[in-house]
C-alpha positions in Angstrom: -131.4 -153.1 -19.7 -129.2 -152.4 -16.6 -125.7 -151.7 -17.8 -124.4 -151.7 -14.2 -124.7 -155.4 -14.3 -123.2 -155.9 -17.8 -120.3 -153.5 -18.0 -116.8 -154.7 -17.2 -114.5 -151.9 -16.3 -111.4 -154.0 -16.6 -112.1 -154.7 -20.2 -112.6 -151.0 -21.2 -109.6 -149.4 -23.0 -109.0 -145.9 -24.4 -106.9 -144.8 -27.3 -105.7 -148.2 -28.4 -103.2 -148.3 -31.3 -105.1 -149.9 -34.2 -105.5 -148.8 -37.8 -107.3 -151.7 -39.5 -110.4 -153.8 -38.8 -108.6 -156.9 -37.9 -106.2 -154.9 -35.6 -109.0 -153.4 -33.6 -110.9 -156.7 -33.3 -107.7 -158.3 -32.0 -107.4 -155.6 -29.4 -111.0 -156.0 -28.5 -110.6 -159.8 -28.1 -107.5 -159.2 -25.9 -109.4 -156.8 -23.7 -112.4 -159.1 -23.5 -110.5 -161.8 -21.5 -109.9 -159.2 -18.7 -113.5 -160.2 -17.8 -113.5 -163.3 -15.5 -116.6 -164.5 -17.5 -114.6 -164.6 -20.7 -111.3 -166.0 -19.6 -112.2 -169.6 -20.3 -113.4 -168.8 -23.8 -110.1 -167.2 -24.7 -108.8 -164.4 -26.9 -108.6 -166.4 -30.1 -112.1 -167.7 -30.1 -113.5 -164.3 -29.3 -111.4 -162.7 -32.1 -112.7 -165.3 -34.6 -116.3 -164.9 -33.5 -116.1 -161.1 -33.8 -114.4 -161.3 -37.2 -117.0 -163.8 -38.5 -119.8 -161.5 -37.4 -118.2 -158.6 -39.3 -118.0 -160.8 -42.4 -121.8 -161.1 -42.3 -122.1 -157.4 -42.4 -120.5 -154.5 -40.6 -121.6 -153.6 -37.1 -120.5 -150.0 -37.8 -123.9 -148.2 -37.6 -122.7 -144.7 -38.4 -121.3 -141.5 -37.0 -118.0 -143.1 -35.9 -119.4 -145.9 -33.8 -119.8 -149.6 -34.0 -121.2 -152.4 -31.8 -119.1 -155.6 -32.4 -120.8 -158.5 -30.8 -120.6 -162.3 -30.5 -122.4 -165.2 -28.8 -121.1 -168.4 -27.3 -122.8 -171.6 -26.2 -120.6 -172.0 -23.1 -121.2 -168.5 -21.8 -123.7 -167.9 -19.0 -123.7 -164.1 -18.6 -123.4 -161.0 -20.8 -120.3 -158.9 -20.9 -120.3 -155.3 -22.2 -117.3 -152.9 -22.5 -116.0 -150.0 -24.5 -112.9 -149.6 -26.5 -111.8 -146.4 -28.3 -109.1 -146.2 -31.1 -106.4 -143.6 -31.3 -106.8 -143.6 -35.1 -110.2 -143.9 -36.7 -110.6 -147.4 -38.4 -112.2 -148.2 -41.7 -114.9 -150.6 -40.4 -117.0 -150.6 -43.6 -119.7 -148.7 -41.6 -123.1 -148.0 -43.3 -122.3 -144.3 -43.7 -118.7 -145.0 -44.9 -117.2 -143.0 -42.0 -114.3 -144.4 -40.1 -115.0 -145.7 -36.5 -113.2 -144.8 -33.3 -115.7 -145.9 -30.6 -116.5 -149.5 -30.2 -119.3 -150.8 -27.9 -118.7 -154.5 -27.4 -121.3 -157.0 -26.4 -120.6 -160.7 -25.8 -123.3 -163.0 -24.6 -124.8 -166.5 -24.4 -126.0 -168.1 -27.6 -129.3 -169.2 -26.1 -130.4 -165.7 -24.9 -131.3 -164.1 -28.2 -134.0 -161.9 -26.7 -131.7 -160.4 -24.1 -129.0 -160.0 -26.7 -131.4 -157.9 -28.9 -132.5 -155.9 -25.9 -128.9 -155.0 -25.0 -128.0 -154.0 -28.6 -131.2 -151.9 -28.8 -130.4 -150.3 -25.5 -126.9 -149.3 -26.5 -128.2 -147.9 -29.8 -130.9 -145.9 -28.0 -128.5 -144.3 -25.5 -126.2 -143.3 -28.3 -129.0 -141.8 -30.3 -130.3 -139.7 -27.4 -127.1 -138.4 -25.9 -123.7 -137.0 -27.0 -121.9 -139.7 -25.1 -119.8 -140.6 -28.2 -118.1 -137.3 -28.1 -117.3 -137.6 -24.4 -115.9 -141.1 -24.9 -113.6 -139.9 -27.7 -112.0 -137.5 -25.1 -111.4 -140.2 -22.5 -107.8 -141.1 -21.7 -108.3 -144.2 -19.6 -110.6 -147.2 -19.6 -112.1 -146.2 -16.2 -113.2 -142.9 -17.7 -115.0 -144.8 -20.5 -116.7 -146.9 -17.9 -117.8 -144.1 -15.7 -118.9 -141.8 -18.6 -121.1 -144.4 -20.2 -122.7 -145.5 -17.0 -123.4 -141.9 -16.0 -125.4 -141.6 -19.2 -127.3 -144.8 -18.5 -127.9 -144.3 -14.8 -131.7 -143.9 -15.3 -132.0 -147.2 -17.1 -134.4 -149.5 -15.3 -135.3 -153.2 -15.8 -138.6 -153.9 -17.4 -141.6 -154.2 -15.1 -143.7 -157.3 -14.9 -147.3 -156.9 -13.7 -150.2 -159.2 -14.2 -152.6 -156.4 -15.3 -152.0 -155.8 -19.0 -153.1 -153.1 -21.5 -153.3 -153.3 -25.3 -151.0 -150.6 -26.8 -151.6 -149.5 -30.4 -149.3 -147.2 -32.3 -150.6 -146.1 -35.6 -148.0 -144.6 -37.9 -148.0 -143.1 -41.3 -144.3 -142.1 -41.3 -142.1 -145.0 -42.4 -138.9 -143.2 -41.3 -140.0 -143.6 -37.6 -141.1 -147.3 -37.8 -137.8 -149.0 -37.1 -136.9 -146.4 -34.4 -140.1 -147.4 -32.6 -139.4 -151.1 -32.9 -135.9 -150.6 -31.5 -137.4 -148.6 -28.6 -139.9 -151.4 -27.9 -137.0 -153.9 -27.6 -135.1 -151.7 -25.3 -138.1 -151.4 -23.0 -138.5 -155.2 -22.8 -141.4 -155.5 -25.3 -140.2 -158.5 -27.2 -143.5 -159.5 -28.7 -145.7 -157.4 -31.0 -147.6 -157.6 -34.3 -147.6 -155.1 -37.1 -150.6 -154.5 -39.4 -150.2 -152.9 -42.8 -153.3 -150.8 -43.7 -154.7 -148.4 -46.1 -155.8 -145.0 -44.9 -159.1 -143.3 -45.7 -157.5 -141.2 -48.5 -157.0 -144.4 -50.6 -160.7 -145.1 -50.7 -161.9 -141.5 -51.0 -159.8 -141.3 -54.2 -162.3 -143.7 -55.8 -165.2 -141.3 -55.3 -165.4 -139.0 -58.3 -166.4 -135.9 -56.4 -163.2 -136.1 -54.3 -160.7 -137.7 -56.7 -159.3 -134.5 -58.1 -158.5 -133.3 -54.5 -157.1 -136.5 -53.2 -154.7 -136.9 -56.1 -152.7 -134.0 -54.6 -152.1 -136.1 -51.5 -148.9 -138.0 -50.9 -149.5 -141.6 -51.8 -147.3 -142.7 -48.9 -149.7 -141.1 -46.5 -152.5 -143.3 -47.7 -150.8 -146.3 -46.0 -150.2 -146.9 -42.3 -148.6 -149.4 -40.0 -150.1 -150.3 -36.7 -148.0 -151.9 -33.9 -150.0 -153.8 -31.4 -148.5 -155.1 -28.1 -149.7 -156.1 -24.7 -147.8 -154.2 -22.0 -148.0 -153.8 -18.2 -150.3 -151.1 -17.0 -147.7 -149.3 -14.9 -145.4 -149.1 -18.0 -147.8 -147.1 -20.1 -146.7 -143.6 -19.1 -143.0 -144.3 -19.7 -143.8 -145.9 -23.0 -145.9 -143.0 -24.2 -143.2 -140.6 -23.2 -140.5 -142.6 -25.0 -142.7 -142.9 -28.2 -143.2 -139.1 -28.2 -139.4 -138.6 -27.9 -139.2 -140.3 -31.3 -142.4 -138.9 -33.0 -142.7 -135.5 -31.3 -145.6 -134.3 -29.3 -148.6 -136.2 -30.8 -151.0 -133.4 -29.8 -149.1 -131.2 -32.3 -147.8 -133.7 -34.8 -149.8 -135.4 -37.6 -149.1 -138.9 -39.0 -149.1 -140.9 -35.7 -151.4 -141.9 -32.9 -151.3 -143.9 -29.7 -154.2 -145.8 -28.2 -154.3 -147.8 -25.0 -157.2 -150.2 -24.5 -158.4 -152.3 -21.6 -158.1 -156.1 -22.1 -161.3 -157.9 -21.0 -159.6 -161.2 -21.8 -156.4 -162.4 -23.2 -154.7 -165.8 -23.5 -151.4 -166.6 -25.2 -148.5 -164.4 -26.2 -147.2 -162.4 -29.2 -143.6 -163.2 -28.2 -141.6 -164.6 -31.1 -138.1 -164.9 -29.5 
């Protein structure tokens, strides 16, 4: 996801005076119309759409940050911008911490896939950098703009090649599963299937000779999930590197495995969006 194409500098604002959720959403809506793409939609519609989304569940995802977002039928392009609040706002975040950095995404209703990619890309950048702390220190919208883009300068659009490989990620650790799915979305893999399986330990436990030993094993490690996706051949290395950023070095870590297989034949798609 290329944020150079999405981010609107004119809409970014630092240290805005807001103390409550509705206040900050109103400021965000006011800033949004600084983007030429959002002028015709108007501040009030944007405010109501953002507020309605928050009523469905807070977009505050923890550690003082939130990603308010909305979609409109009459919008053709995505707009992304950043707003920081002078006073941390109670945003009903999942970790109950007040929020002071807001990453705002507004896009077309019909482009669900791209919307998910953008949300996942923002979340991934935040998880892998200390950009939130830098943004809190910014005193002007232009600094927010430049700071965030500096952190995302290596982001590249997904590659599309005809030659495909079958990528399998076998995982015994549930804690990493959703992080991997989020990474896949960010990298443009919007179609995959997940297989729930039983590991060998589950069956060995039925053999009397080994049952007393297997009983000491963690039951959770007897189950696995396998993510299968077709991916371009020239994207394999970057995907493996990104997966290992989440799982750790798989030559030294137990509980996960990557396999890449040649496809003799394939027809159709696993894309669901």
